[in-house]
C-alpha positions in Angstrom: 121.0 -52.0 -41.0 117.5 -51.2 -41.7 116.7 -54.9 -42.3 117.5 -56.3 -39.1 115.3 -52.6 -37.8 112.7 -53.9 -40.1 113.1 -57.7 -38.9 112.4 -56.3 -35.0 109.8 -54.4 -35.7 108.1 -57.6 -37.4 108.5 -59.8 -34.7 107.6 -56.8 -32.2 104.0 -56.8 -34.4 103.8 -60.7 -34.4 104.3 -60.3 -30.9 101.2 -57.9 -30.0 99.0 -59.4 -32.5 99.5 -63.0 -30.6 98.8 -61.5 -27.2 95.5 -60.0 -28.5 94.1 -63.2 -29.8 95.3 -65.1 -27.0 93.7 -62.8 -24.3 91.4 -61.7 -26.4 90.1 -66.0 -27.2 90.4 -66.5 -23.2 88.4 -63.4 -22.3 85.6 -64.4 -24.7 85.5 -67.7 -23.1 85.2 -66.4 -19.9 82.6 -64.1 -20.8 80.6 -66.8 -22.3 80.4 -69.0 -18.9 79.9 -65.9 -17.1 77.6 -63.5 -18.5 77.3 -61.0 -16.1 81.0 -59.5 -16.3 80.3 -56.0 -14.8 80.7 -53.3 -18.4 82.7 -50.4 -15.7 85.8 -53.3 -15.4 85.6 -53.3 -19.5 88.5 -51.5 -21.0 86.9 -49.0 -23.5 90.2 -48.0 -25.0 91.5 -52.0 -25.4 88.2 -52.6 -26.7 88.3 -49.7 -29.2 91.6 -50.8 -30.1 90.8 -54.0 -30.9 87.7 -53.2 -32.9 89.5 -51.5 -35.1 92.7 -53.1 -35.3 94.3 -52.4 -38.8 96.8 -55.5 -38.4 94.3 -58.4 -37.4 91.4 -59.2 -38.8 91.3 -61.9 -35.8 91.8 -59.2 -32.8 88.4 -57.3 -34.5 86.3 -60.6 -34.8 87.3 -61.6 -31.5 86.6 -58.2 -30.5 82.9 -58.3 -32.0 82.2 -62.2 -30.6 82.8 -60.7 -27.1 80.3 -57.5 -27.6 77.8 -59.9 -29.0 78.2 -62.4 -26.5 77.7 -59.6 -23.8 74.7 -58.0 -25.7 72.5 -61.5 -24.8 71.9 -59.9 -21.6 69.0 -57.6 -21.4 70.2 -55.1 -19.0 73.9 -54.6 -21.0 72.4 -54.0 -24.5 72.0 -50.4 -23.8 75.0 -49.3 -22.3 76.9 -51.5 -24.8 75.0 -50.0 -27.5 75.7 -46.8 -26.2 79.3 -47.4 -26.3 79.3 -48.4 -29.3 77.5 -45.5 -31.0 80.6 -43.4 -29.5 82.8 -45.1 -31.2 81.4 -44.4 -34.7 84.1 -41.6 -35.2 86.9 -44.7 -35.4 85.2 -45.9 -38.3 86.4 -42.2 -40.6 89.6 -42.5 -39.2 90.0 -46.9 -39.9 88.3 -47.0 -43.2 87.9 -50.7 -44.5 89.3 -51.9 -40.9 85.8 -51.0 -39.2 83.6 -53.6 -41.7 83.6 -56.0 -38.6 82.5 -53.7 -36.2 79.8 -52.0 -39.1 78.0 -55.5 -38.9 77.8 -56.2 -35.7 76.0 -52.6 -35.0 73.8 -53.4 -37.2 73.0 -57.0 -36.3 72.6 -55.4 -32.2 69.9 -52.2 -33.8 68.2 -55.0 -35.9 65.1 -54.5 -34.4 63.3 -50.7 -34.5 62.8 -50.4 -30.5 66.9 -50.2 -30.5 66.6 -47.9 -34.2 63.9 -45.7 -31.9 66.2 -45.5 -29.1 69.7 -44.1 -30.5 67.7 -42.2 -32.9 66.3 -40.0 -29.8 69.9 -40.2 -28.3 71.2 -38.1 -31.1 72.6 -41.1 -32.9 71.0 -40.3 -36.2 72.4 -36.8 -36.3 75.4 -37.4 -35.2 76.3 -40.4 -38.1 74.7 -37.2 -40.5 77.5 -35.2 -39.4 80.5 -37.9 -39.9 79.2 -38.4 -43.1 79.1 -34.1 -43.7 83.0 -34.5 -42.4 84.2 -37.2 -44.9 82.5 -35.6 -47.8 84.3 -32.3 -46.7 87.7 -34.2 -46.8 86.9 -35.2 -49.8 86.2 -32.0 -51.5 89.6 -30.9 -49.3 91.2 -33.5 -51.4 90.0 -32.3 -54.8 91.6 -28.8 -54.7 95.0 -30.3 -53.1 95.5 -33.5 -54.7 96.2 -34.8 -58.3 95.7 -38.6 -56.7 93.3 -40.7 -55.2 92.5 -44.0 -53.2 90.5 -46.7 -54.7 89.2 -47.1 -51.6 89.0 -43.9 -50.9 85.0 -43.4 -49.8 84.7 -46.4 -48.1 83.6 -44.9 -44.2 81.4 -42.5 -46.7 79.4 -45.6 -48.2 79.1 -47.3 -44.9 78.4 -44.5 -43.1 75.5 -43.8 -46.0 74.2 -47.2 -45.5 74.2 -46.9 -41.7 72.0 -43.6 -42.2 69.3 -45.6 -44.6 68.9 -48.3 -42.0 68.0 -45.9 -39.5 65.2 -44.4 -42.2 63.9 -46.3 -43.5 61.4 -46.6 -40.8 59.1 -43.9 -41.4 58.4 -42.4 -38.0 62.2 -42.2 -38.0 62.4 -40.7 -41.7 59.4 -38.3 -40.9 60.4 -37.0 -37.4 64.1 -36.5 -38.8 63.8 -35.1 -42.4 63.8 -31.8 -41.9 67.2 -31.9 -40.5 68.7 -34.3 -42.3 67.5 -33.6 -45.8 69.2 -30.1 -46.5 72.5 -30.4 -44.3 73.1 -33.9 -44.9 71.8 -35.9 -47.8 71.3 -33.4 -50.4 74.0 -31.1 -50.2 76.6 -33.9 -49.2 75.0 -35.4 -53.4 75.4 -32.1 -54.7 78.9 -32.0 -53.0 79.6 -36.0 -54.4 78.8 -35.1 -57.7 81.4 -32.0 -58.1 84.2 -35.0 -57.0 86.6 -35.5 -60.6 89.3 -36.5 -59.3 88.5 -38.7 -56.2 85.7 -40.0 -57.6 85.4 -43.8 -57.2 83.7 -46.3 -57.6 82.7 -46.4 -54.2 81.9 -42.7 -54.3 79.4 -43.4 -57.2 77.6 -45.9 -55.0 77.5 -43.7 -52.0 76.0 -41.0 -54.2 73.3 -43.5 -55.6 72.6 -43.6 -52.7 72.0 -40.7 -51.3 70.1 -39.7 -54.6 67.9 -42.9 -53.1 67.6 -41.3 -50.0 67.0 -38.1 -51.2 63.5 -39.3 -52.6 62.5 -41.5 -50.3 62.5 -38.9 -47.6 61.1 -35.9 -50.0 58.7 -38.2 -51.4 57.2 -40.1 -47.7 57.8 -43.2 -49.5 57.0 -45.7 -46.8 59.7 -48.7 -45.7 58.9 -50.2 -43.0 
């Protein structure tokens, strides 16, 4: 009895993935021809789901391609970055399915101008809060379970590296270090050092990155 049900769900999932990829590619092709599609017409819910689709890398790639194409229109890029910044909270929930989204986000903020803009908008402090949230969850697991997952810490490492992309600019680092060093970077580093059960390679790498950030933000090392 279970096998027919499992087969039915497999068929449904396959159909959903097919439709997402089919219509996603159509939308992308239309965007490439008409790059003035009003953002208010974009379905944020659909886009959010596609960007973080756990079942289809093709859907994630298509969604990223659509956003990147729209971002080539200067008047749209700010609005898109605001929207994508709202999606950063999805990284913790979706882990490795966030890879394409994070790569896109980094490409779009590759110039200092957009990093300054987003920092002023509060994105940097939001990333700090998301990092703290991830560490708190790891600390809770450390106290309640004897099991660990090798992928544990993916979101934490990704968010920490994203934080590093912002504070590599001296002006941003100097302005925000008083609010980030103690509450996020130092506390995060000390908390990760305490982990034993939940320790993975990703956690080790994040701990090293936090230490690196701590040294940069407290010594005033310039890194443009």
